[in-house]
Legacy VTK file of the C-alpha trace (Angstrom):
# vtk DataFile Version 3.0
C-alpha trace
ASCII
DATASET POLYDATA
POINTS 210 float
-10.604 4.064 -41.728
-13.293 2.781 -39.380
-13.585 -0.733 -37.994
-17.260 -0.997 -38.874
-16.927 0.223 -42.462
-13.974 -2.073 -43.080
-15.716 -5.053 -41.458
-18.888 -4.570 -43.513
-16.988 -4.238 -46.776
-14.770 -7.208 -45.950
-17.816 -9.384 -45.275
-19.530 -8.298 -48.512
-16.393 -8.876 -50.561
-15.770 -12.331 -49.082
-19.357 -13.346 -49.772
-19.139 -11.907 -53.302
-16.082 -14.083 -53.915
-17.879 -17.100 -52.458
-15.105 -17.871 -49.969
-15.254 -19.022 -46.360
-13.375 -17.088 -43.685
-10.787 -19.876 -43.526
-10.227 -19.915 -47.297
-9.945 -16.130 -47.540
-7.576 -15.991 -44.573
-5.398 -18.716 -46.091
-5.244 -16.897 -49.430
-3.794 -13.743 -47.843
-1.507 -15.534 -45.398
-3.207 -14.862 -42.048
-4.950 -17.014 -39.463
-8.698 -17.598 -39.538
-8.936 -16.110 -36.029
-7.339 -12.835 -37.156
-9.594 -12.635 -40.191
-12.708 -13.316 -38.095
-11.748 -10.466 -35.732
-11.433 -8.065 -38.676
-14.779 -9.142 -40.095
-16.457 -8.611 -36.697
-14.955 -5.137 -36.457
-12.974 -6.008 -33.324
-9.631 -5.127 -34.913
-8.019 -3.807 -38.073
-5.340 -5.485 -40.204
-1.921 -3.891 -40.734
-1.713 -1.730 -43.843
0.278 -4.283 -45.839
-2.359 -6.946 -45.142
-5.141 -4.480 -46.033
-3.371 -4.024 -49.357
-3.367 -7.781 -49.952
-7.073 -7.949 -49.105
-7.879 -5.138 -51.560
-5.817 -6.851 -54.261
-7.557 -10.163 -53.586
-10.948 -8.461 -53.964
-9.859 -6.537 -57.061
-10.586 -3.136 -55.557
-8.612 -0.187 -54.200
-7.861 0.433 -50.538
-10.152 3.466 -50.577
-13.032 1.354 -51.865
-12.355 -1.292 -49.242
-12.651 1.231 -46.396
-15.434 3.512 -47.631
-18.652 3.100 -45.659
-20.844 3.709 -48.718
-18.973 1.298 -50.972
-20.852 -1.530 -52.708
-18.786 -4.525 -53.853
-17.728 -4.848 -57.472
-17.830 -8.325 -58.910
-14.205 -8.393 -59.998
-12.598 -11.717 -59.293
-9.002 -11.033 -60.273
-6.185 -8.797 -59.165
-5.895 -5.184 -60.277
-4.980 -5.958 -63.899
-3.956 -2.987 -66.003
-2.776 -0.925 -63.032
0.904 -0.058 -63.245
3.240 -0.844 -60.376
4.137 2.833 -59.995
0.455 3.737 -59.688
-0.049 1.055 -57.057
2.930 2.385 -55.114
1.647 5.959 -55.395
-1.822 4.927 -54.190
-0.282 2.980 -51.334
1.920 5.926 -50.297
-1.054 8.309 -50.343
-3.186 5.897 -48.343
-0.454 5.277 -45.791
0.235 9.013 -45.409
-3.478 9.741 -44.874
-3.735 6.943 -42.301
-0.655 8.274 -40.492
-2.156 11.773 -40.374
-5.418 10.473 -38.944
-3.524 8.391 -36.393
-1.444 11.400 -35.278
-4.489 13.655 -34.961
-6.411 10.947 -33.107
-3.495 10.418 -30.724
-3.361 14.140 -29.949
-7.107 14.260 -29.341
-6.955 11.299 -26.955
-3.955 12.785 -25.132
-5.793 16.106 -24.741
-8.873 14.279 -23.435
-6.764 12.328 -20.928
-5.078 15.507 -19.648
-8.364 17.400 -19.307
-9.974 14.448 -17.534
-7.117 14.386 -15.022
-7.646 18.113 -14.457
-11.393 17.566 -14.089
-10.658 14.959 -11.427
-9.647 17.839 -9.155
-12.698 19.889 -10.141
-14.949 16.890 -9.557
-14.417 17.201 -5.805
-16.806 20.148 -6.018
-18.974 19.662 -9.091
-19.529 15.936 -9.759
-19.022 12.458 -8.385
-15.289 11.811 -8.091
-15.812 8.102 -8.816
-17.160 8.967 -12.268
-13.975 10.872 -13.121
-11.825 8.019 -11.813
-13.670 5.471 -13.958
-13.502 7.781 -16.989
-9.714 7.958 -16.638
-9.528 4.167 -16.259
-11.532 3.758 -19.477
-9.208 6.199 -21.271
-6.209 4.130 -20.190
-7.967 0.992 -21.466
-8.622 2.737 -24.777
-4.972 3.752 -25.017
-4.067 0.083 -24.586
-6.303 -0.868 -27.505
-9.398 -2.107 -25.627
-12.105 -1.057 -28.098
-15.005 -2.031 -25.782
-13.939 0.732 -23.376
-15.077 3.469 -25.766
-18.741 2.581 -25.156
-18.285 2.440 -21.384
-16.423 5.755 -21.612
-19.265 7.367 -23.583
-21.790 6.045 -21.067
-19.817 7.499 -18.166
-19.566 10.851 -19.955
-23.331 10.833 -20.493
-23.882 9.953 -16.825
-21.588 12.801 -15.713
-23.453 15.193 -17.997
-26.833 14.099 -16.616
-25.622 14.491 -13.022
-24.455 18.036 -13.728
-27.709 18.816 -15.526
-29.669 17.682 -12.459
-27.548 19.996 -10.317
-28.136 23.056 -12.525
-31.066 24.423 -10.458
-28.936 24.310 -7.304
-26.159 26.224 -9.091
-28.489 28.847 -10.568
-28.039 31.216 -7.617
-24.248 31.252 -8.013
-23.213 32.328 -11.526
-19.656 30.856 -11.544
-20.972 27.459 -10.440
-23.695 27.620 -13.108
-21.176 28.446 -15.844
-18.825 25.650 -14.776
-21.670 23.123 -14.625
-22.833 24.043 -18.136
-19.237 23.901 -19.408
-18.762 20.419 -17.921
-21.991 19.190 -19.550
-20.918 20.534 -22.956
-17.410 19.130 -22.540
-18.608 15.621 -21.651
-20.976 15.536 -24.632
-18.253 16.708 -27.034
-15.706 14.220 -25.686
-18.174 11.327 -25.904
-18.976 12.243 -29.523
-15.268 12.482 -30.397
-14.433 9.077 -28.951
-17.431 7.393 -30.592
-17.523 8.974 -34.051
-14.367 10.957 -34.899
-12.528 9.159 -37.765
-9.102 10.257 -36.506
-9.787 8.855 -33.047
-11.128 5.708 -34.702
-7.885 5.352 -36.676
-5.826 5.766 -33.503
-7.888 3.228 -31.560
-7.782 0.756 -34.452
-3.995 0.972 -34.617
-3.695 0.577 -30.842
-6.022 -2.416 -30.986
-3.934 -4.130 -33.679
-0.642 -3.822 -31.767
LINES 1 211
210 0 1 2 3 4 5 6 7 8 9 10 11 12 13 14 15 16 17 18 19 20 21 22 23 24 25 26 27 28 29 30 31 32 33 34 35 36 37 38 39 40 41 42 43 44 45 46 47 48 49 50 51 52 53 54 55 56 57 58 59 60 61 62 63 64 65 66 67 68 69 70 71 72 73 74 75 76 77 78 79 80 81 82 83 84 85 86 87 88 89 90 91 92 93 94 95 96 97 98 99 100 101 102 103 104 105 106 107 108 109 110 111 112 113 114 115 116 117 118 119 120 121 122 123 124 125 126 127 128 129 130 131 132 133 134 135 136 137 138 139 140 141 142 143 144 145 146 147 148 149 150 151 152 153 154 155 156 157 158 159 160 161 162 163 164 165 166 167 168 169 170 171 172 173 174 175 176 177 178 179 180 181 182 183 184 185 186 187 188 189 190 191 192 193 194 195 196 197 198 199 200 201 202 203 204 205 206 207 208 209
């Protein structure tokens, strides 16, 4: 599940139903402020609330979270769907979300550990302040601060550019050249993971909603 995909689908569904944010929020038993945050993509609802939203819109949870989904003009609940099928769908959805969360958590933990290790290496190969700020942004991400992912990606890009600039100076010493190239590749991969990996997105969404 991604914040942006969910937010876009939620907005389209609310507009298709012809409801205001306040009316929709009231109908599913949440505050208008919470609903507005979900529709902006700043946070994600708990799974039970996501289920109520899907039921209100007359669609499945998968449809509600798919980025390519277009709203269906169904204005009732999921009539004709057995309770056992709803429970099975819910269990499958919850299990998939849990798997993505676990994988995302492991990725973020691995990134945090490697960034701490790179803090030592940075004494020789890059600006130590960049590594310090990267670690601070990772801690902010772990605490559910979604804005920090963009600052983190920017810092990774800056670190990669700094090492790229230093490549000519390292060309005469093969180990330094290899390490510089490895750091550039690592920073690019980590930035891409934090920005676009769905498992990391699931983890950050859950952290943000706690």
